[in-house]
KERO-961360 format. One record per atom (N, C-alpha, C, CB): residue in three letters; residue number from 0; x, y, z. Coordinates in Angstrom, 2 decimals, m for minus. Glycine has a CB too. Layout:
N
<r 'ALA',NUM,<X,Y,Z>> ...
//
This chain:
90
<r 'MET',0,<m24.81,m4.65,m9.97>> <r 'MET',0,<m24.36,m3.29,m9.69>> <r 'MET',0,<m24.53,m2.44,m10.94>> <r 'MET',0,<m22.87,m3.28,m9.21>> <r 'GLN',1,<m24.83,m1.19,m10.72>> <r 'GLN',1,<m25.08,m0.28,m11.82>> <r 'GLN',1,<m24.04,0.84,m11.87>> <r 'GLN',1,<m26.48,0.30,m11.71>> <r 'GLY',2,<m22.82,0.56,m11.41>> <r 'GLY',2,<m21.79,1.58,m11.42>> <r 'GLY',2,<m21.83,2.50,m10.23>> <r 'GLY',2,<m21.89,2.38,m12.66>> <r 'ASN',3,<m22.60,2.15,m9.20>> <r 'ASN',3,<m22.68,2.97,m8.00>> <r 'ASN',3,<m21.49,2.70,m7.09>> <r 'ASN',3,<m24.00,2.71,m7.25>> <r 'ILE',4,<m20.96,3.74,m6.49>> <r 'ILE',4,<m19.85,3.58,m5.56>> <r 'ILE',4,<m20.38,2.96,m4.28>> <r 'ILE',4,<m19.15,4.96,m5.27>> <r 'ILE',5,<m19.78,1.84,m3.88>> <r 'ILE',5,<m20.21,1.19,m2.64>> <r 'ILE',5,<m19.21,1.36,m1.52>> <r 'ILE',5,<m20.45,m0.29,m2.89>> <r 'TRP',6,<m17.98,1.80,m1.84>> <r 'TRP',6,<m16.97,2.03,m0.81>> <r 'TRP',6,<m15.93,2.98,m1.36>> <r 'TRP',6,<m16.31,0.69,m0.36>> <r 'TYR',7,<m15.41,3.85,m0.51>> <r 'TYR',7,<m14.41,4.83,m0.93>> <r 'TYR',7,<m13.37,4.94,0.17>> <r 'TYR',7,<m15.05,6.22,m1.23>> <r 'TYR',8,<m12.09,4.94,m0.19>> <r 'TYR',8,<m11.00,5.05,0.78>> <r 'TYR',8,<m10.49,6.48,0.81>> <r 'TYR',8,<m9.85,4.07,0.45>> <r 'LEU',9,<m10.51,7.10,1.99>> <r 'LEU',9,<m10.01,8.45,2.17>> <r 'LEU',9,<m9.26,8.48,3.49>> <r 'LEU',9,<m11.17,9.51,2.15>> <r 'ASN',10,<m7.98,8.84,3.43>> <r 'ASN',10,<m7.15,8.88,4.63>> <r 'ASN',10,<m6.42,10.21,4.66>> <r 'ASN',10,<m6.14,7.68,4.66>> <r 'GLN',11,<m6.60,10.97,5.73>> <r 'GLN',11,<m6.01,12.31,5.83>> <r 'GLN',11,<m4.48,12.26,5.77>> <r 'GLN',11,<m6.46,12.98,7.14>> <r 'ALA',12,<m3.85,11.27,6.40>> <r 'ALA',12,<m2.38,11.17,6.39>> <r 'ALA',12,<m1.87,11.00,4.96>> <r 'ALA',12,<m1.90,9.99,7.27>> <r 'ASP',13,<m2.57,10.22,4.15>> <r 'ASP',13,<m2.17,10.04,2.76>> <r 'ASP',13,<m2.39,11.31,1.95>> <r 'ASP',13,<m2.93,8.88,2.13>> <r 'LEU',14,<m3.49,12.00,2.22>> <r 'LEU',14,<m3.77,13.24,1.50>> <r 'LEU',14,<m2.72,14.32,1.79>> <r 'LEU',14,<m5.15,13.76,1.88>> <r 'LEU',15,<m2.18,14.33,3.01>> <r 'LEU',15,<m1.12,15.30,3.33>> <r 'LEU',15,<0.12,15.06,2.49>> <r 'LEU',15,<m0.77,15.22,4.82>> <r 'GLN',16,<0.33,13.83,2.04>> <r 'GLN',16,<1.47,13.50,1.17>> <r 'GLN',16,<1.09,13.56,m0.30>> <r 'GLN',16,<1.99,12.10,1.52>> <r 'ASP',17,<m0.13,14.00,m0.58>> <r 'ASP',17,<m0.69,14.02,m1.94>> <r 'ASP',17,<m0.79,12.60,m2.49>> <r 'ASP',17,<0.17,14.89,m2.87>> <r 'GLY',18,<m1.01,11.65,m1.58>> <r 'GLY',18,<m1.11,10.25,m1.98>> <r 'GLY',18,<m2.54,9.84,m2.28>> <r 'GLY',18,<m0.55,9.37,m0.90>> <r 'HIS',19,<m2.68,9.00,m3.27>> <r 'HIS',19,<m3.99,8.51,m3.69>> <r 'HIS',19,<m3.91,7.00,m3.86>> <r 'HIS',19,<m4.47,9.20,m5.00>> <r 'PRO',20,<m4.93,6.26,m3.42>> <r 'PRO',20,<m4.90,4.81,m3.63>> <r 'PRO',20,<m5.09,4.49,m5.10>> <r 'PRO',20,<m5.99,4.11,m2.78>> <r 'MET',21,<m4.19,3.69,m5.63>> <r 'MET',21,<m4.30,3.33,m7.05>> <r 'MET',21,<m5.02,1.99,m7.19>> <r 'MET',21,<m2.90,3.25,m7.72>> <r 'PRO',22,<m4.33,0.86,m7.09>> <r 'PRO',22,<m5.12,m0.38,m7.14>> <r 'PRO',22,<m5.58,m0.76,m5.74>> <r 'PRO',22,<m4.29,m1.52,m7.77>> <r 'LEU',23,<m6.78,m1.18,m5.63>> <r 'LEU',23,<m7.32,m1.72,m4.37>> <r 'LEU',23,<m7.67,m3.16,m4.62>> <r 'LEU',23,<m8.57,m0.90,m3.86>> <r 'ARG',24,<m7.30,m4.00,m3.68>> <r 'ARG',24,<m7.59,m5.43,m3.83>> <r 'ARG',24,<m8.29,m5.93,m2.58>> <r 'ARG',24,<m6.30,m6.24,m4.10>> <r 'PRO',25,<m9.44,m6.55,m2.73>> <r 'PRO',25,<m10.09,m7.14,m1.56>> <r 'PRO',25,<m9.31,m8.35,m1.07>> <r 'PRO',25,<m11.55,m7.52,m1.88>> <r 'LEU',26,<m9.18,m8.49,0.23>> <r 'LEU',26,<m8.49,m9.63,0.83>> <r 'LEU',26,<m9.52,m10.59,1.42>> <r 'LEU',26,<m7.50,m9.17,1.92>> <r 'SER',27,<m9.12,m11.83,1.63>> <r 'SER',27,<m10.05,m12.85,2.10>> <r 'SER',27,<m10.60,m12.57,3.50>> <r 'SER',27,<m9.37,m14.19,2.09>> <r 'ASN',28,<m9.88,m11.74,4.29>> <r 'ASN',28,<m10.34,m11.43,5.65>> <r 'ASN',28,<m11.28,m10.24,5.70>> <r 'ASN',28,<m9.14,m11.17,6.54>> <r 'GLY',29,<m11.67,m9.69,4.55>> <r 'GLY',29,<m12.59,m8.57,4.50>> <r 'GLY',29,<m11.91,m7.21,4.42>> <r 'GLY',29,<m13.47,m8.60,5.69>> <r 'ASN',30,<m10.61,m7.16,4.61>> <r 'ASN',30,<m9.86,m5.91,4.47>> <r 'ASN',30,<m9.50,m5.70,3.01>> <r 'ASN',30,<m8.60,m5.92,5.35>> <r 'MET',31,<m8.88,m4.57,2.74>> <r 'MET',31,<m8.43,m4.24,1.39>> <r 'MET',31,<m6.92,m4.01,1.42>> <r 'MET',31,<m9.17,m2.99,0.84>> <r 'MET',32,<m6.26,m4.31,0.31>> <r 'MET',32,<m4.86,m3.96,0.15>> <r 'MET',32,<m4.81,m2.81,m0.84>> <r 'MET',32,<m3.99,m5.19,m0.33>> <r 'ALA',33,<m4.07,m1.77,m0.50>> <r 'ALA',33,<m4.02,m0.59,m1.36>> <r 'ALA',33,<m2.59,m0.14,m1.56>> <r 'ALA',33,<m4.86,0.54,m0.76>> <r 'LEU',34,<m2.27,0.25,m2.77>> <r 'LEU',34,<m1.02,0.93,m3.06>> <r 'LEU',34,<m1.36,2.42,m3.09>> <r 'LEU',34,<m0.35,0.44,m4.42>> <r 'ILE',35,<m0.82,3.14,m2.13>> <r 'ILE',35,<m1.10,4.57,m2.03>> <r 'ILE',35,<0.14,5.31,m2.51>> <r 'ILE',35,<m1.48,4.99,m0.55>> <r 'THR',36,<m0.01,6.12,m3.53>> <r 'THR',36,<1.14,6.75,m4.16>> <r 'THR',36,<0.80,8.16,m4.61>> <r 'THR',36,<1.63,5.92,m5.34>> <r 'THR',37,<1.83,8.94,m4.87>> <r 'THR',37,<1.60,10.29,m5.38>> <r 'THR',37,<1.06,10.20,m6.79>> <r 'THR',37,<2.89,11.14,m5.33>> <r 'ALA',38,<0.19,11.09,m7.13>> <r 'ALA',38,<m0.41,11.09,m8.47>> <r 'ALA',38,<0.58,11.57,m9.52>> <r 'ALA',38,<m1.65,11.97,m8.49>> <r 'ILE',39,<1.59,12.32,m9.09>> <r 'ILE',39,<2.58,12.87,m10.03>> <r 'ILE',39,<3.84,12.02,m9.93>> <r 'ILE',39,<2.89,14.38,m9.72>> <r 'PRO',40,<4.19,11.26,m10.99>> <r 'PRO',40,<5.33,10.35,m10.92>> <r 'PRO',40,<6.66,11.04,m10.61>> <r 'PRO',40,<5.45,9.61,m12.20>> <r 'LYS',41,<6.83,12.29,m11.00>> <r 'LYS',41,<8.11,12.96,m10.78>> <r 'LYS',41,<8.07,13.90,m9.58>> <r 'LYS',41,<8.51,13.74,m12.03>> <r 'ALA',42,<7.35,13.51,m8.56>> <r 'ALA',42,<7.28,14.33,m7.35>> <r 'ALA',42,<8.65,14.43,m6.71>> <r 'ALA',42,<6.25,13.74,m6.35>> <r 'LYS',43,<8.94,15.57,m6.08>> <r 'LYS',43,<10.24,15.76,m5.43>> <r 'LYS',43,<10.47,14.71,m4.36>> <r 'LYS',43,<10.34,17.16,m4.82>> <r 'THR',44,<9.45,14.42,m3.60>> <r 'THR',44,<9.54,13.39,m2.58>> <r 'THR',44,<8.46,12.36,m2.89>> <r 'THR',44,<9.37,13.98,m1.13>> <r 'PRO',45,<8.83,11.27,m3.61>> <r 'PRO',45,<7.81,10.28,m3.95>> <r 'PRO',45,<7.22,9.64,m2.70>> <r 'PRO',45,<8.40,9.21,m4.86>> <r 'TYR',46,<5.97,9.34,m2.75>> <r 'TYR',46,<5.27,8.72,m1.64>> <r 'TYR',46,<4.58,7.48,m2.17>> <r 'TYR',46,<4.24,9.71,m0.98>> <r 'SER',47,<5.03,6.32,m1.74>> <r 'SER',47,<4.42,5.06,m2.14>> <r 'SER',47,<4.39,4.13,m0.94>> <r 'SER',47,<5.18,4.40,m3.32>> <r 'VAL',48,<3.20,3.71,m0.56>> <r 'VAL',48,<3.01,2.83,0.59>> <r 'VAL',48,<2.05,1.71,0.19>> <r 'VAL',48,<2.47,3.62,1.82>> <r 'LEU',49,<2.43,0.48,0.51>> <r 'LEU',49,<1.53,m0.65,0.36>> <r 'LEU',49,<0.92,m0.89,1.73>> <r 'LEU',49,<2.27,m1.94,m0.19>> <r 'ALA',50,<m0.40,m0.83,1.84>> <r 'ALA',50,<m1.04,m0.89,3.15>> <r 'ALA',50,<m2.27,m1.79,3.13>> <r 'ALA',50,<m1.42,0.51,3.61>> <r 'GLY',51,<m2.51,m2.40,4.27>> <r 'GLY',51,<m3.76,m3.10,4.50>> <r 'GLY',51,<m4.70,m2.13,5.19>> <r 'GLY',51,<m3.56,m4.39,5.35>> <r 'VAL',52,<m5.90,m1.98,4.65>> <r 'VAL',52,<m6.86,m1.05,5.24>> <r 'VAL',52,<m8.18,m1.76,5.51>> <r 'VAL',52,<m7.07,0.17,4.33>> <r 'ARG',53,<m8.82,m1.34,6.58>> <r 'ARG',53,<m10.14,m1.85,6.92>> <r 'ARG',53,<m11.19,m1.07,6.13>> <r 'ARG',53,<m10.42,m1.74,8.44>> <r 'LEU',54,<m12.37,m1.61,6.04>> <r 'LEU',54,<m13.44,m0.91,5.32>> <r 'LEU',54,<m13.79,0.40,5.99>> <r 'LEU',54,<m14.67,m1.79,5.23>> <r 'ALA',55,<m13.47,0.54,7.29>> <r 'ALA',55,<m13.70,1.80,7.99>> <r 'ALA',55,<m12.70,2.87,7.55>> <r 'ALA',55,<m13.61,1.60,9.50>> <r 'GLY',56,<m11.63,2.47,6.82>> <r 'GLY',56,<m10.66,3.42,6.30>> <r 'GLY',56,<m9.38,3.53,7.08>> <r 'GLY',56,<m11.27,4.74,6.24>> <r 'ASP',57,<m9.28,2.87,8.24>> <r 'ASP',57,<m8.03,2.95,9.01>> <r 'ASP',57,<m7.09,1.81,8.61>> <r 'ASP',57,<m8.33,2.88,10.53>> <r 'THR',58,<m5.79,2.04,8.81>> <r 'THR',58,<m4.79,1.05,8.48>> <r 'THR',58,<m4.85,m0.10,9.48>> <r 'THR',58,<m3.38,1.68,8.47>> <r 'VAL',59,<m4.80,m1.31,8.96>> <r 'VAL',59,<m4.82,m2.50,9.81>> <r 'VAL',59,<m3.54,m2.52,10.65>> <r 'VAL',59,<m4.94,m3.81,8.95>> <r 'SER',60,<m3.68,m2.83,11.93>> <r 'SER',60,<m2.54,m2.92,12.84>> <r 'SER',60,<m2.58,m4.24,13.58>> <r 'SER',60,<m2.53,m1.74,13.83>> <r 'ASN',61,<m1.41,m4.67,14.04>> <r 'ASN',61,<m1.33,m5.82,14.93>> <r 'ASN',61,<m0.33,m5.47,16.03>> <r 'ASN',61,<m0.89,m7.12,14.15>> <r 'GLN',62,<0.14,m6.47,16.78>> <r 'GLN',62,<1.05,m6.18,17.89>> <r 'GLN',62,<2.38,m5.58,17.44>> <r 'GLN',62,<1.32,m7.45,18.68>> <r 'TYR',63,<2.71,m5.68,16.15>> <r 'TYR',63,<3.96,m5.14,15.63>> <r 'TYR',63,<3.80,m3.74,15.03>> <r 'TYR',63,<4.52,m6.07,14.59>> <r 'GLY',64,<2.57,m3.26,14.94>> <r 'GLY',64,<2.33,m1.93,14.39>> <r 'GLY',64,<1.46,m1.99,13.16>> <r 'GLY',64,<3.64,m1.25,14.08>> <r 'PRO',65,<1.41,m0.88,12.40>> <r 'PRO',65,<0.56,m0.82,11.21>> <r 'PRO',65,<1.01,m1.82,10.15>> <r 'PRO',65,<0.56,0.59,10.62>> <r 'ARG',66,<0.05,m2.38,9.44>> <r 'ARG',66,<0.34,m3.30,8.34>> <r 'ARG',66,<0.54,m2.49,7.08>> <r 'ARG',66,<m0.80,m4.35,8.16>> <r 'GLU',67,<1.67,m1.82,7.00>> <r 'GLU',67,<2.01,m1.04,5.82>> <r 'GLU',67,<3.51,m1.01,5.66>> <r 'GLU',67,<1.44,0.40,5.91>> <r 'ILE',68,<3.95,m0.82,4.43>> <r 'ILE',68,<5.39,m0.76,4.16>> <r 'ILE',68,<5.60,0.20,2.99>> <r 'ILE',68,<5.98,m2.18,3.85>> <r 'ASP',69,<6.62,1.04,3.12>> <r 'ASP',69,<6.91,1.96,2.02>> <r 'ASP',69,<7.74,1.21,0.97>> <r 'ASP',69,<7.66,3.23,2.53>> <r 'MET',70,<7.71,1.70,m0.25>> <r 'MET',70,<8.34,0.99,m1.36>> <r 'MET',70,<9.86,0.91,m1.23>> <r 'MET',70,<7.99,1.66,m2.65>> <r 'THR',71,<10.50,1.92,m0.64>> <r 'THR',71,<11.95,1.87,m0.46>> <r 'THR',71,<12.33,0.71,0.45>> <r 'THR',71,<12.48,3.20,0.12>> <r 'THR',72,<11.62,0.55,1.55>> <r 'THR',72,<11.89,m0.55,2.48>> <r 'THR',72,<11.57,m1.89,1.82>> <r 'THR',72,<11.07,m0.39,3.77>> <r 'LEU',73,<10.45,m1.97,1.12>> <r 'LEU',73,<10.08,m3.22,0.45>> <r 'LEU',73,<11.14,m3.63,m0.57>> <r 'LEU',73,<8.72,m3.06,m0.24>> <r 'ASN',74,<11.61,m2.69,m1.38>> <r 'ASN',74,<12.62,m3.01,m2.38>> <r 'ASN',74,<13.92,m3.46,m1.73>> <r 'ASN',74,<12.87,m1.81,m3.28>> <r 'THR',75,<14.30,m2.84,m0.62>> <r 'THR',75,<15.51,m3.23,0.10>> <r 'THR',75,<15.37,m4.67,0.63>> <r 'THR',75,<15.79,m2.25,1.27>> <r 'LEU',76,<14.23,m4.99,1.19>> <r 'LEU',76,<14.00,m6.35,1.71>> <r 'LEU',76,<13.95,m7.38,0.59>> <r 'LEU',76,<12.70,m6.39,2.51>> <r 'LEU',77,<13.38,m7.02,m0.54>> <r 'LEU',77,<13.32,m7.97,m1.67>> <r 'LEU',77,<14.70,m8.30,m2.21>> <r 'LEU',77,<12.46,m7.39,m2.78>> <r 'LEU',78,<15.63,m7.37,m2.13>> <r 'LEU',78,<16.99,m7.64,m2.59>> <r 'LEU',78,<17.68,m8.71,m1.76>> <r 'LEU',78,<17.82,m6.37,m2.56>> <r 'LYS',79,<17.21,m8.94,m0.54>> <r 'LYS',79,<17.81,m9.93,0.35>> <r 'LYS',79,<17.18,m11.32,0.22>> <r 'LYS',79,<17.68,m9.47,1.78>> <r 'VAL',80,<16.15,m11.45,m0.59>> <r 'VAL',80,<15.45,m12.73,m0.74>> <r 'VAL',80,<16.24,m13.64,m1.68>> <r 'VAL',80,<14.00,m12.52,m1.28>> <r 'PRO',81,<16.60,m14.84,m1.20>> <r 'PRO',81,<17.31,m15.76,m2.10>> <r 'PRO',81,<16.37,m16.28,m3.19>> <r 'PRO',81,<17.90,m16.95,m1.30>> <r 'THR',82,<16.91,m16.49,m4.37>> <r 'THR',82,<16.12,m17.04,m5.47>> <r 'THR',82,<16.40,m18.53,m5.61>> <r 'THR',82,<16.44,m16.30,m6.79>> <r 'HIS',83,<15.60,m19.20,m6.41>> <r 'HIS',83,<15.82,m20.63,m6.62>> <r 'HIS',83,<17.06,m20.88,m7.48>> <r 'HIS',83,<14.59,m21.26,m7.27>> <r 'TYR',84,<17.67,m19.83,m8.01>> <r 'TYR',84,<18.93,m19.98,m8.76>> <r 'TYR',84,<20.12,m19.92,m7.82>> <r 'TYR',84,<19.05,m18.88,m9.83>> <r 'GLY',85,<19.89,m19.69,m6.53>> <r 'GLY',85,<20.96,m19.65,m5.55>> <r 'GLY',85,<21.47,m18.26,m5.24>> <r 'GLY',85,<22.08,m20.47,m6.03>> <r 'GLY',86,<21.07,m17.27,m6.02>> <r 'GLY',86,<21.54,m15.91,m5.78>> <r 'GLY',86,<20.48,m15.09,m5.08>> <r 'GLY',86,<21.93,m15.24,m7.08>> <r 'ARG',87,<20.67,m13.82,m5.08>> <r 'ARG',87,<19.73,m12.88,m4.49>> <r 'ARG',87,<19.06,m12.10,m5.62>> <r 'ARG',87,<20.43,m11.92,m3.48>> <r 'CYS',88,<17.88,m11.56,m5.33>> <r 'CYS',88,<17.20,m10.72,m6.31>> <r 'CYS',88,<18.03,m9.46,m6.54>> <r 'CYS',88,<15.76,m10.35,m5.85>> <r 'ARG',89,<18.15,m9.04,m7.74>> <r 'ARG',89,<18.92,m7.81,m8.06>> <r 'ARG',89,<18.15,m6.95,m8.99>> <r 'ARG',89,<20.27,m8.14,m8.66>> 
//
């Protein structure tokens, strides 16, 4: 490769929130995992979503809905995970 762009993620719903994909990670199934967040860290309404996206640019979905989770929900769920020390994540 010579630095040529071979794929670009653009999603109108994310752009409406001023969200931009920061790290993109290829997954073994051919999809990508992206953290979509506001470019300005001190935004009045922060927007951060971890999402699975197809190369076509749409969010991966299954019978339960889109494969995405916002950071507030993710952090709440992580607090409920037991650790090997016997407690919960804090």
